[in-house]
N, CA, C, O and the ligand as a Tripos MOL2 file, in Angstrom:
@<TRIPOS>MOLECULE
protein
  277   275    70     0     0
PROTEIN
NO_CHARGES

@<TRIPOS>ATOM
      1 N           1.9940  -24.4240   -7.7120 N.3       1 MET1
      2 CA          2.6950  -23.1370   -7.8030 C.3       1 MET1
      3 C           1.7170  -22.0630   -8.2890 C.2       1 MET1
      4 O           0.9700  -22.2570   -9.2490 O.2       1 MET1
      5 N           1.7490  -20.9330   -7.5950 N.am      2 THR2
      6 CA          0.8530  -19.8480   -7.9880 C.3       2 THR2
      7 C           1.6470  -18.5680   -8.2170 C.2       2 THR2
      8 O           2.7670  -18.4080   -7.7300 O.2       2 THR2
      9 N           1.0290  -17.6610   -8.9750 N.am      3 SER3
     10 CA          1.6140  -16.3520   -9.2440 C.3       3 SER3
     11 C           0.6640  -15.2910   -8.7510 C.2       3 SER3
     12 O          -0.5490  -15.4010   -8.9310 O.2       3 SER3
     13 N           1.2110  -14.2550   -8.1240 N.am      4 LYS4
     14 CA          0.3520  -13.1570   -7.7050 C.3       4 LYS4
     15 C           1.0860  -11.8500   -7.9210 C.2       4 LYS4
     16 O           2.2870  -11.7430   -7.6750 O.2       4 LYS4
     17 N           0.3350  -10.8490   -8.3900 N.am      5 THR5
     18 CA          0.9290   -9.5450   -8.6740 C.3       5 THR5
     19 C           0.4830   -8.5180   -7.6420 C.2       5 THR5
     20 O          -0.6960   -8.4240   -7.3010 O.2       5 THR5
     21 N           1.4540   -7.7510   -7.1540 N.am      6 TYR6
     22 CA          1.1860   -6.7060   -6.1550 C.3       6 TYR6
     23 C           1.6110   -5.3590   -6.7180 C.2       6 TYR6
     24 O           2.5950   -5.2660   -7.4510 O.2       6 TYR6
     25 N           0.8670   -4.3200   -6.3740 N.am      7 ASP7
     26 CA          1.2710   -2.9590   -6.7360 C.3       7 ASP7
     27 C           2.2640   -2.4540   -5.6960 C.2       7 ASP7
     28 O           2.0470   -2.5770   -4.4900 O.2       7 ASP7
     29 N           3.3560   -1.8830   -6.1940 N.am      8 VAL8
     30 CA          4.4060   -1.3870   -5.2930 C.3       8 VAL8
     31 C           4.5980    0.1130   -5.5230 C.2       8 VAL8
     32 O           4.8130    0.5550   -6.6510 O.2       8 VAL8
     33 N           4.5170    0.8850   -4.4410 N.am      9 ALA9
     34 CA          4.7040    2.3270   -4.5340 C.3       9 ALA9
     35 C           6.1550    2.6970   -4.2970 C.2       9 ALA9
     36 O           6.8310    2.0960   -3.4610 O.2       9 ALA9
     37 N           6.6330    3.6940   -5.0400 N.am     10 GLY10
     38 CA          7.9260    4.2880   -4.7430 C.3      10 GLY10
     39 C           9.1020    3.8510   -5.5890 C.2      10 GLY10
     40 O          10.2060    4.3700   -5.4220 O.2      10 GLY10
     41 N           8.8900    2.8980   -6.5030 N.am     11 MET11
     42 CA         10.0200    2.4510   -7.3350 C.3      11 MET11
     43 C          10.2180    3.4270   -8.4950 C.2      11 MET11
     44 O           9.2850    3.7340   -9.2370 O.2      11 MET11
     45 N          11.4660    3.9090   -8.6340 N.am     12 THR12
     46 CA         11.7230    4.9110   -9.6700 C.3      12 THR12
     47 C          12.8420    4.5430  -10.6450 C.2      12 THR12
     48 O          12.9680    5.1730  -11.6960 O.2      12 THR12
     49 N          13.6450    3.5500  -10.3220 N.am     13 CYS13
     50 CA         14.7560    3.2260  -11.2120 C.3      13 CYS13
     51 C          15.1700    1.7680  -11.0690 C.2      13 CYS13
     52 O          14.5730    1.0200  -10.2940 O.2      13 CYS13
     53 N          16.1830    1.3710  -11.8120 N.am     14 GLU14
     54 CA         16.6250   -0.0240  -11.7810 C.3      14 GLU14
     55 C          17.1700   -0.4360  -10.4140 C.2      14 GLU14
     56 O          17.1240   -1.6110  -10.0490 O.2      14 GLU14
     57 N          17.6870    0.5400   -9.6590 N.am     15 HIS15
     58 CA         18.1440    0.2240   -8.3060 C.3      15 HIS15
     59 C          16.9700   -0.2640   -7.4640 C.2      15 HIS15
     60 O          17.0900   -1.2240   -6.7030 O.2      15 HIS15
     61 N          15.8450    0.4060   -7.6130 N.am     16 CYS16
     62 CA         14.6440    0.0110   -6.8750 C.3      16 CYS16
     63 C          14.2270   -1.4020   -7.2780 C.2      16 CYS16
     64 O          13.8610   -2.2160   -6.4310 O.2      16 CYS16
     65 N          14.2870   -1.6790   -8.5660 N.am     17 VAL17
     66 CA         13.9200   -3.0000   -9.0740 C.3      17 VAL17
     67 C          14.8170   -4.0650   -8.4430 C.2      17 VAL17
     68 O          14.3430   -5.1170   -8.0120 O.2      17 VAL17
     69 N          16.1160   -3.7770   -8.3960 N.am     18 SER18
     70 CA         17.0630   -4.7280   -7.8180 C.3      18 SER18
     71 C          16.7990   -4.9500   -6.3380 C.2      18 SER18
     72 O          16.8500   -6.0800   -5.8520 O.2      18 SER18
     73 N          16.5150   -3.8650   -5.6230 N.am     19 ALA19
     74 CA         16.2880   -3.9610   -4.1780 C.3      19 ALA19
     75 C          15.0530   -4.8060   -3.8770 C.2      19 ALA19
     76 O          15.0880   -5.6780   -3.0080 O.2      19 ALA19
     77 N          13.9700   -4.5470   -4.5910 N.am     20 VAL20
     78 CA         12.7340   -5.3060   -4.3700 C.3      20 VAL20
     79 C          12.9230   -6.7620   -4.7850 C.2      20 VAL20
     80 O          12.5060   -7.6790   -4.0770 O.2      20 VAL20
     81 N          13.5550   -6.9630   -5.9350 N.am     21 THR21
     82 CA         13.7880   -8.3330   -6.4090 C.3      21 THR21
     83 C          14.6050   -9.1130   -5.3990 C.2      21 THR21
     84 O          14.2980  -10.2660   -5.0950 O.2      21 THR21
     85 N          15.6470   -8.4820   -4.8810 N.am     22 SER22
     86 CA         16.5360   -9.1380   -3.9330 C.3      22 SER22
     87 C          15.8040   -9.5530   -2.6550 C.2      22 SER22
     88 O          15.9320  -10.6910   -2.2020 O.2      22 SER22
     89 N          15.0400   -8.6270   -2.0800 N.am     23 GLU23
     90 CA         14.3470   -8.9290   -0.8190 C.3      23 GLU23
     91 C          13.2620   -9.9870   -1.0090 C.2      23 GLU23
     92 O          13.1590  -10.9290   -0.2240 O.2      23 GLU23
     93 N          12.4580   -9.8240   -2.0560 N.am     24 VAL24
     94 CA         11.3480  -10.7600   -2.2560 C.3      24 VAL24
     95 C          11.8790  -12.1500   -2.6060 C.2      24 VAL24
     96 O          11.2560  -13.1590   -2.2770 O.2      24 VAL24
     97 N          13.0230  -12.1940   -3.2690 N.am     25 SER25
     98 CA         13.6220  -13.4850   -3.6380 C.3      25 SER25
     99 C          14.0550  -14.2960   -2.4230 C.2      25 SER25
    100 O          14.2020  -15.5150   -2.5010 O.2      25 SER25
    101 N          14.2600  -13.6060   -1.2910 N.am     26 LYS26
    102 CA         14.7040  -14.2940   -0.0670 C.3      26 LYS26
    103 C          13.5800  -15.0750    0.6060 C.2      26 LYS26
    104 O          13.8340  -15.9280    1.4560 O.2      26 LYS26
    105 N          12.3320  -14.7810    0.2230 N.am     27 ILE27
    106 CA         11.1980  -15.4500    0.8740 C.3      27 ILE27
    107 C          11.2210  -16.9400    0.5370 C.2      27 ILE27
    108 O          11.3990  -17.3420   -0.6130 O.2      27 ILE27
    109 N          11.0330  -17.7380    1.5840 N.am     28 GLN28
    110 CA         11.0190  -19.1810    1.3940 C.3      28 GLN28
    111 C           9.8490  -19.5870    0.4960 C.2      28 GLN28
    112 O           8.7160  -19.1560    0.7080 O.2      28 GLN28
    113 N          10.1320  -20.4150   -0.5020 N.am     29 GLY29
    114 CA          9.0890  -20.9080   -1.3950 C.3      29 GLY29
    115 C           8.9710  -20.1370   -2.6950 C.2      29 GLY29
    116 O           8.2750  -20.5630   -3.6170 O.2      29 GLY29
    117 N           9.6550  -18.9960   -2.7690 N.am     30 VAL30
    118 CA          9.5880  -18.1870   -3.9940 C.3      30 VAL30
    119 C          10.4920  -18.7940   -5.0640 C.2      30 VAL30
    120 O          11.6560  -19.1000   -4.8080 O.2      30 VAL30
    121 N           9.9470  -18.9610   -6.2520 N.am     31 SER31
    122 CA         10.7680  -19.4980   -7.3410 C.3      31 SER31
    123 C          11.0280  -18.4630   -8.4240 C.2      31 SER31
    124 O          11.9610  -18.6060   -9.2140 O.2      31 SER31
    125 N          10.2010  -17.4180   -8.4630 N.am     32 ARG32
    126 CA         10.4230  -16.3980   -9.4850 C.3      32 ARG32
    127 C           9.8760  -15.0500   -9.0000 C.2      32 ARG32
    128 O           8.7990  -14.9820   -8.4070 O.2      32 ARG32
    129 N          10.6310  -13.9860   -9.2610 N.am     33 VAL33
    130 CA         10.1980  -12.6330   -8.9170 C.3      33 VAL33
    131 C          10.3530  -11.7710  -10.1700 C.2      33 VAL33
    132 O          11.4330  -11.6970  -10.7580 O.2      33 VAL33
    133 N           9.2800  -11.1350  -10.5610 N.am     34 ASP34
    134 CA          9.3100  -10.3130  -11.7690 C.3      34 ASP34
    135 C           8.8120   -8.9060  -11.4370 C.2      34 ASP34
    136 O           7.6110   -8.6850  -11.2740 O.2      34 ASP34
    137 N           9.7530   -7.9510  -11.3370 N.am     35 VAL35
    138 CA          9.3910   -6.5760  -11.0210 C.3      35 VAL35
    139 C           9.2860   -5.7850  -12.3220 C.2      35 VAL35
    140 O          10.1920   -5.8130  -13.1540 O.2      35 VAL35
    141 N           8.1680   -5.0830  -12.4830 N.am     36 ARG36
    142 CA          7.9840   -4.2290  -13.6660 C.3      36 ARG36
    143 C           7.9680   -2.7750  -13.1990 C.2      36 ARG36
    144 O           7.0260   -2.3030  -12.5620 O.2      36 ARG36
    145 N           9.0410   -2.1010  -13.5410 N.am     37 LEU37
    146 CA          9.2070   -0.7130  -13.0980 C.3      37 LEU37
    147 C           8.1340    0.2010  -13.6740 C.2      37 LEU37
    148 O           7.5470    1.0010  -12.9460 O.2      37 LEU37
    149 N           7.8720    0.0900  -14.9780 N.am     38 THR38
    150 CA          6.9210    1.0050  -15.6150 C.3      38 THR38
    151 C           5.5050    0.8180  -15.0860 C.2      38 THR38
    152 O           4.7230    1.7680  -15.0340 O.2      38 THR38
    153 N           5.1800   -0.4100  -14.6940 N.am     39 GLU39
    154 CA          3.8390   -0.6730  -14.1670 C.3      39 GLU39
    155 C           3.7870   -0.5590  -12.6530 C.2      39 GLU39
    156 O           2.7060   -0.5010  -12.0680 O.2      39 GLU39
    157 N           4.9630   -0.5260  -12.0130 N.am     40 GLY40
    158 CA          5.0080   -0.4490  -10.5590 C.3      40 GLY40
    159 C           4.4490   -1.6980   -9.9000 C.2      40 GLY40
    160 O           3.6800   -1.6210   -8.9420 O.2      40 GLY40
    161 N           4.8470   -2.8490  -10.4260 N.am     41 THR41
    162 CA          4.3320   -4.0990   -9.8650 C.3      41 THR41
    163 C           5.4500   -5.1000   -9.5970 C.2      41 THR41
    164 O           6.5400   -5.0310  -10.1650 O.2      41 THR41
    165 N           5.1280   -6.0270   -8.7090 N.am     42 VAL42
    166 CA          5.9890   -7.1960   -8.5140 C.3      42 VAL42
    167 C           5.0970   -8.4290   -8.6140 C.2      42 VAL42
    168 O           4.0680   -8.5270   -7.9450 O.2      42 VAL42
    169 N           5.5110   -9.3590   -9.4540 N.am     43 THR43
    170 CA          4.7910  -10.6210   -9.5770 C.3      43 THR43
    171 C           5.6400  -11.7070   -8.9340 C.2      43 THR43
    172 O           6.7970  -11.9190   -9.2970 O.2      43 THR43
    173 N           5.0320  -12.3890   -7.9690 N.am     44 VAL44
    174 CA          5.7430  -13.3990   -7.1840 C.3      44 VAL44
    175 C           5.1710  -14.7770   -7.5170 C.2      44 VAL44
    176 O           3.9660  -15.0060   -7.4230 O.2      44 VAL44
    177 N           6.0550  -15.6760   -7.9030 N.am     45 THR45
    178 CA          5.6400  -17.0390   -8.2230 C.3      45 THR45
    179 C           6.2850  -18.0070   -7.2400 C.2      45 THR45
    180 O           7.4840  -17.9310   -6.9690 O.2      45 THR45
    181 N           5.4780  -18.9110   -6.7130 N.am     46 GLY46
    182 CA          6.0290  -19.8870   -5.7770 C.3      46 GLY46
    183 C           4.9370  -20.6390   -5.0570 C.2      46 GLY46
    184 O           3.7800  -20.6470   -5.4790 O.2      46 GLY46
    185 N           5.3200  -21.2730   -3.9600 N.am     47 ASP47
    186 CA          4.3790  -22.0870   -3.1950 C.3      47 ASP47
    187 C           4.2390  -21.5820   -1.7630 C.2      47 ASP47
    188 O           5.2370  -21.3260   -1.0880 O.2      47 ASP47
    189 N           3.0070  -21.4400   -1.3060 N.am     48 GLY48
    190 CA          2.7220  -21.1220    0.0880 C.3      48 GLY48
    191 C           3.2260  -19.7690    0.5450 C.2      48 GLY48
    192 O           3.6910  -19.6260    1.6750 O.2      48 GLY48
    193 N           3.1390  -18.7700   -0.3270 N.am     49 ILE49
    194 CA          3.6520  -17.4440    0.0270 C.3      49 ILE49
    195 C           2.4880  -16.5520    0.4620 C.2      49 ILE49
    196 O           1.5460  -16.3230   -0.2960 O.2      49 ILE49
    197 N           2.5740  -16.0550    1.7000 N.am     50 ALA50
    198 CA          1.5110  -15.2100    2.2360 C.3      50 ALA50
    199 C           1.6840  -13.7660    1.7600 C.2      50 ALA50
    200 O           2.8010  -13.2710    1.6100 O.2      50 ALA50
    201 N           0.5440  -13.1050    1.5260 N.am     51 ASP51
    202 CA          0.5660  -11.6920    1.1170 C.3      51 ASP51
    203 C           1.3700  -10.8500    2.1100 C.2      51 ASP51
    204 O           2.1410   -9.9690    1.7300 O.2      51 ASP51
    205 N           1.1600  -11.1550    3.4010 N.am     52 GLU52
    206 CA          1.8210  -10.3860    4.4480 C.3      52 GLU52
    207 C           3.3450  -10.5200    4.3520 C.2      52 GLU52
    208 O           4.0750   -9.5610    4.6030 O.2      52 GLU52
    209 N           3.8080  -11.6980    3.9940 N.am     53 THR53
    210 CA          5.2460  -11.9340    3.8730 C.3      53 THR53
    211 C           5.8220  -11.1030    2.7330 C.2      53 THR53
    212 O           6.9110  -10.5420    2.8530 O.2      53 THR53
    213 N           5.0940  -11.0290    1.6390 N.am     54 VAL54
    214 CA          5.5430  -10.2180    0.4980 C.3      54 VAL54
    215 C           5.5550   -8.7400    0.8870 C.2      54 VAL54
    216 O           6.4860   -8.0010    0.5680 O.2      54 VAL54
    217 N           4.4980   -8.3370    1.5820 N.am     55 ARG55
    218 CA          4.3930   -6.9370    1.9970 C.3      55 ARG55
    219 C           5.5940   -6.5450    2.8780 C.2      55 ARG55
    220 O           6.1890   -5.4820    2.6990 O.2      55 ARG55
    221 N           5.9300   -7.4120    3.8160 N.am     56 LEU56
    222 CA          7.0490   -7.1220    4.7140 C.3      56 LEU56
    223 C           8.3840   -7.0900    3.9620 C.2      56 LEU56
    224 O           9.2450   -6.2660    4.2710 O.2      56 LEU56
    225 N           8.5590   -7.9690    2.9900 N.am     57 ALA57
    226 CA          9.8010   -8.0030    2.2140 C.3      57 ALA57
    227 C           9.9430   -6.7230    1.3850 C.2      57 ALA57
    228 O          11.0320   -6.1600    1.2740 O.2      57 ALA57
    229 N           8.8330   -6.2760    0.8100 N.am     58 VAL58
    230 CA          8.8590   -5.0380    0.0160 C.3      58 VAL58
    231 C           9.1980   -3.8500    0.9260 C.2      58 VAL58
    232 O           9.9470   -2.9560    0.5350 O.2      58 VAL58
    233 N           8.6420   -3.8520    2.1370 N.am     59 GLU59
    234 CA          8.9450   -2.7880    3.0950 C.3      59 GLU59
    235 C          10.4090   -2.8340    3.5230 C.2      59 GLU59
    236 O          11.0450   -1.7970    3.7140 O.2      59 GLU59
    237 N          10.9300   -4.0430    3.6700 N.am     60 GLU60
    238 CA         12.3310   -4.2190    4.0400 C.3      60 GLU60
    239 C          13.2360   -3.5930    2.9800 C.2      60 GLU60
    240 O          14.3000   -3.0600    3.2950 O.2      60 GLU60
    241 N          12.8070   -3.6630    1.7330 N.am     61 ALA61
    242 CA         13.5660   -3.0800    0.6210 C.3      61 ALA61
    243 C          13.4110   -1.5590    0.5650 C.2      61 ALA61
    244 O          14.1560   -0.8830   -0.1440 O.2      61 ALA61
    245 N          12.4420   -1.0220    1.3130 N.am     62 GLY62
    246 CA         12.2540    0.4190    1.3720 C.3      62 GLY62
    247 C          11.0710    0.9430    0.5770 C.2      62 GLY62
    248 O          10.9700    2.1420    0.3170 O.2      62 GLY62
    249 N          10.1770    0.0410    0.1920 N.am     63 TYR63
    250 CA          9.0120    0.4400   -0.6120 C.3      63 TYR63
    251 C           7.7380   -0.0620    0.0670 C.2      63 TYR63
    252 O           7.7900   -0.5850    1.1800 O.2      63 TYR63
    253 N           6.6020    0.0960   -0.6020 N.am     64 ALA64
    254 CA          5.3550   -0.3120    0.0220 C.3      64 ALA64
    255 C           4.4180   -0.9730   -0.9770 C.2      64 ALA64
    256 O           4.2920   -0.5390   -2.1220 O.2      64 ALA64
    257 N           3.7660   -2.0340   -0.5160 N.am     65 VAL65
    258 CA          2.7070   -2.6530   -1.3190 C.3      65 VAL65
    259 C           1.4470   -1.8240   -1.0970 C.2      65 VAL65
    260 O           1.0820   -1.5340    0.0430 O.2      65 VAL65
    261 N           0.7940   -1.4500   -2.1660 N.am     66 VAL66
    262 CA         -0.4260   -0.6550   -2.0500 C.3      66 VAL66
    263 C          -1.6200   -1.4210   -2.5980 C.2      66 VAL66
    264 O          -1.4860   -2.2580   -3.4910 O.2      66 VAL66
    265 N          -2.7890   -1.1190   -2.0470 N.am     67 GLY67
    266 CA         -4.0070   -1.7470   -2.5040 C.3      67 GLY67
    267 C          -3.9860   -3.2510   -2.3160 C.2      67 GLY67
    268 O          -3.3000   -3.7630   -1.4300 O.2      67 GLY67
    269 N          -4.7230   -3.9480   -3.1340 N.am     68 GLY68
    270 CA         -4.7810   -5.4030   -3.0390 C.3      68 GLY68
    271 C          -5.5100   -5.9450   -4.2440 C.2      68 GLY68
    272 O          -6.3720   -5.2750   -4.8120 O.2      68 GLY68
    273 N          -5.1700   -7.1490   -4.6330 N.am     69 HIS69
    274 CA         -5.8160   -7.7470   -5.8050 C.3      69 HIS69
    275 C          -6.7000   -8.8980   -5.3430 C.2      69 HIS69
    276 O          -7.3440   -9.5500   -6.1640 O.2      69 HIS69
    277 CU         15.5030    3.5210   -7.6660 Cu       70 CU70
@<TRIPOS>BOND
     1     1     2 1
     2     2     3 1
     3     3     4 2
     4     3     5 am
     5     5     6 1
     6     6     7 1
     7     7     8 2
     8     7     9 am
     9     9    10 1
    10    10    11 1
    11    11    12 2
    12    11    13 am
    13    13    14 1
    14    14    15 1
    15    15    16 2
    16    15    17 am
    17    17    18 1
    18    18    19 1
    19    19    20 2
    20    19    21 am
    21    21    22 1
    22    22    23 1
    23    23    24 2
    24    23    25 am
    25    25    26 1
    26    26    27 1
    27    27    28 2
    28    27    29 am
    29    29    30 1
    30    30    31 1
    31    31    32 2
    32    31    33 am
    33    33    34 1
    34    34    35 1
    35    35    36 2
    36    35    37 am
    37    37    38 1
    38    38    39 1
    39    39    40 2
    40    39    41 am
    41    41    42 1
    42    42    43 1
    43    43    44 2
    44    43    45 am
    45    45    46 1
    46    46    47 1
    47    47    48 2
    48    47    49 am
    49    49    50 1
    50    50    51 1
    51    51    52 2
    52    51    53 am
    53    53    54 1
    54    54    55 1
    55    55    56 2
    56    55    57 am
    57    57    58 1
    58    58    59 1
    59    59    60 2
    60    59    61 am
    61    61    62 1
    62    62    63 1
    63    63    64 2
    64    63    65 am
    65    65    66 1
    66    66    67 1
    67    67    68 2
    68    67    69 am
    69    69    70 1
    70    70    71 1
    71    71    72 2
    72    71    73 am
    73    73    74 1
    74    74    75 1
    75    75    76 2
    76    75    77 am
    77    77    78 1
    78    78    79 1
    79    79    80 2
    80    79    81 am
    81    81    82 1
    82    82    83 1
    83    83    84 2
    84    83    85 am
    85    85    86 1
    86    86    87 1
    87    87    88 2
    88    87    89 am
    89    89    90 1
    90    90    91 1
    91    91    92 2
    92    91    93 am
    93    93    94 1
    94    94    95 1
    95    95    96 2
    96    95    97 am
    97    97    98 1
    98    98    99 1
    99    99   100 2
   100    99   101 am
   101   101   102 1
   102   102   103 1
   103   103   104 2
   104   103   105 am
   105   105   106 1
   106   106   107 1
   107   107   108 2
   108   107   109 am
   109   109   110 1
   110   110   111 1
   111   111   112 2
   112   111   113 am
   113   113   114 1
   114   114   115 1
   115   115   116 2
   116   115   117 am
   117   117   118 1
   118   118   119 1
   119   119   120 2
   120   119   121 am
   121   121   122 1
   122   122   123 1
   123   123   124 2
   124   123   125 am
   125   125   126 1
   126   126   127 1
   127   127   128 2
   128   127   129 am
   129   129   130 1
   130   130   131 1
   131   131   132 2
   132   131   133 am
   133   133   134 1
   134   134   135 1
   135   135   136 2
   136   135   137 am
   137   137   138 1
   138   138   139 1
   139   139   140 2
   140   139   141 am
   141   141   142 1
   142   142   143 1
   143   143   144 2
   144   143   145 am
   145   145   146 1
   146   146   147 1
   147   147   148 2
   148   147   149 am
   149   149   150 1
   150   150   151 1
   151   151   152 2
   152   151   153 am
   153   153   154 1
   154   154   155 1
   155   155   156 2
   156   155   157 am
   157   157   158 1
   158   158   159 1
   159   159   160 2
   160   159   161 am
   161   161   162 1
   162   162   163 1
   163   163   164 2
   164   163   165 am
   165   165   166 1
   166   166   167 1
   167   167   168 2
   168   167   169 am
   169   169   170 1
   170   170   171 1
   171   171   172 2
   172   171   173 am
   173   173   174 1
   174   174   175 1
   175   175   176 2
   176   175   177 am
   177   177   178 1
   178   178   179 1
   179   179   180 2
   180   179   181 am
   181   181   182 1
   182   182   183 1
   183   183   184 2
   184   183   185 am
   185   185   186 1
   186   186   187 1
   187   187   188 2
   188   187   189 am
   189   189   190 1
   190   190   191 1
   191   191   192 2
   192   191   193 am
   193   193   194 1
   194   194   195 1
   195   195   196 2
   196   195   197 am
   197   197   198 1
   198   198   199 1
   199   199   200 2
   200   199   201 am
   201   201   202 1
   202   202   203 1
   203   203   204 2
   204   203   205 am
   205   205   206 1
   206   206   207 1
   207   207   208 2
   208   207   209 am
   209   209   210 1
   210   210   211 1
   211   211   212 2
   212   211   213 am
   213   213   214 1
   214   214   215 1
   215   215   216 2
   216   215   217 am
   217   217   218 1
   218   218   219 1
   219   219   220 2
   220   219   221 am
   221   221   222 1
   222   222   223 1
   223   223   224 2
   224   223   225 am
   225   225   226 1
   226   226   227 1
   227   227   228 2
   228   227   229 am
   229   229   230 1
   230   230   231 1
   231   231   232 2
   232   231   233 am
   233   233   234 1
   234   234   235 1
   235   235   236 2
   236   235   237 am
   237   237   238 1
   238   238   239 1
   239   239   240 2
   240   239   241 am
   241   241   242 1
   242   242   243 1
   243   243   244 2
   244   243   245 am
   245   245   246 1
   246   246   247 1
   247   247   248 2
   248   247   249 am
   249   249   250 1
   250   250   251 1
   251   251   252 2
   252   251   253 am
   253   253   254 1
   254   254   255 1
   255   255   256 2
   256   255   257 am
   257   257   258 1
   258   258   259 1
   259   259   260 2
   260   259   261 am
   261   261   262 1
   262   262   263 1
   263   263   264 2
   264   263   265 am
   265   265   266 1
   266   266   267 1
   267   267   268 2
   268   267   269 am
   269   269   270 1
   270   270   271 1
   271   271   272 2
   272   271   273 am
   273   273   274 1
   274   274   275 1
   275   275   276 2
@<TRIPOS>SUBSTRUCTURE
     1 MET1         2 RESIDUE 1 A MET
     2 THR2         6 RESIDUE 1 A THR
     3 SER3        10 RESIDUE 1 A SER
     4 LYS4        14 RESIDUE 1 A LYS
     5 THR5        18 RESIDUE 1 A THR
     6 TYR6        22 RESIDUE 1 A TYR
     7 ASP7        26 RESIDUE 1 A ASP
     8 VAL8        30 RESIDUE 1 A VAL
     9 ALA9        34 RESIDUE 1 A ALA
    10 GLY10       38 RESIDUE 1 A GLY
    11 MET11       42 RESIDUE 1 A MET
    12 THR12       46 RESIDUE 1 A THR
    13 CYS13       50 RESIDUE 1 A CYS
    14 GLU14       54 RESIDUE 1 A GLU
    15 HIS15       58 RESIDUE 1 A HIS
    16 CYS16       62 RESIDUE 1 A CYS
    17 VAL17       66 RESIDUE 1 A VAL
    18 SER18       70 RESIDUE 1 A SER
    19 ALA19       74 RESIDUE 1 A ALA
    20 VAL20       78 RESIDUE 1 A VAL
    21 THR21       82 RESIDUE 1 A THR
    22 SER22       86 RESIDUE 1 A SER
    23 GLU23       90 RESIDUE 1 A GLU
    24 VAL24       94 RESIDUE 1 A VAL
    25 SER25       98 RESIDUE 1 A SER
    26 LYS26      102 RESIDUE 1 A LYS
    27 ILE27      106 RESIDUE 1 A ILE
    28 GLN28      110 RESIDUE 1 A GLN
    29 GLY29      114 RESIDUE 1 A GLY
    30 VAL30      118 RESIDUE 1 A VAL
    31 SER31      122 RESIDUE 1 A SER
    32 ARG32      126 RESIDUE 1 A ARG
    33 VAL33      130 RESIDUE 1 A VAL
    34 ASP34      134 RESIDUE 1 A ASP
    35 VAL35      138 RESIDUE 1 A VAL
    36 ARG36      142 RESIDUE 1 A ARG
    37 LEU37      146 RESIDUE 1 A LEU
    38 THR38      150 RESIDUE 1 A THR
    39 GLU39      154 RESIDUE 1 A GLU
    40 GLY40      158 RESIDUE 1 A GLY
    41 THR41      162 RESIDUE 1 A THR
    42 VAL42      166 RESIDUE 1 A VAL
    43 THR43      170 RESIDUE 1 A THR
    44 VAL44      174 RESIDUE 1 A VAL
    45 THR45      178 RESIDUE 1 A THR
    46 GLY46      182 RESIDUE 1 A GLY
    47 ASP47      186 RESIDUE 1 A ASP
    48 GLY48      190 RESIDUE 1 A GLY
    49 ILE49      194 RESIDUE 1 A ILE
    50 ALA50      198 RESIDUE 1 A ALA
    51 ASP51      202 RESIDUE 1 A ASP
    52 GLU52      206 RESIDUE 1 A GLU
    53 THR53      210 RESIDUE 1 A THR
    54 VAL54      214 RESIDUE 1 A VAL
    55 ARG55      218 RESIDUE 1 A ARG
    56 LEU56      222 RESIDUE 1 A LEU
    57 ALA57      226 RESIDUE 1 A ALA
    58 VAL58      230 RESIDUE 1 A VAL
    59 GLU59      234 RESIDUE 1 A GLU
    60 GLU60      238 RESIDUE 1 A GLU
    61 ALA61      242 RESIDUE 1 A ALA
    62 GLY62      246 RESIDUE 1 A GLY
    63 TYR63      250 RESIDUE 1 A TYR
    64 ALA64      254 RESIDUE 1 A ALA
    65 VAL65      258 RESIDUE 1 A VAL
    66 VAL66      262 RESIDUE 1 A VAL
    67 GLY67      266 RESIDUE 1 A GLY
    68 GLY68      270 RESIDUE 1 A GLY
    69 HIS69      274 RESIDUE 1 A HIS
    70 CU70       277 GROUP 0 **** ****
């Protein structure tokens, strides 16, 4: 199991946190999603999760992954 943190642009309130958490949680293999509003990040923990899959889920929620770690 690995954890990876992504920067997410556009989150401004708890609704945004819920939307991102909900979409990213749907990804197969994800066991934990931790969105930090003040830092503008989402940390995804699980097995075999591709960066591209996370990026698409964040976009589905209406936000964008920026940069890369
Ligand atoms: Cu919001």
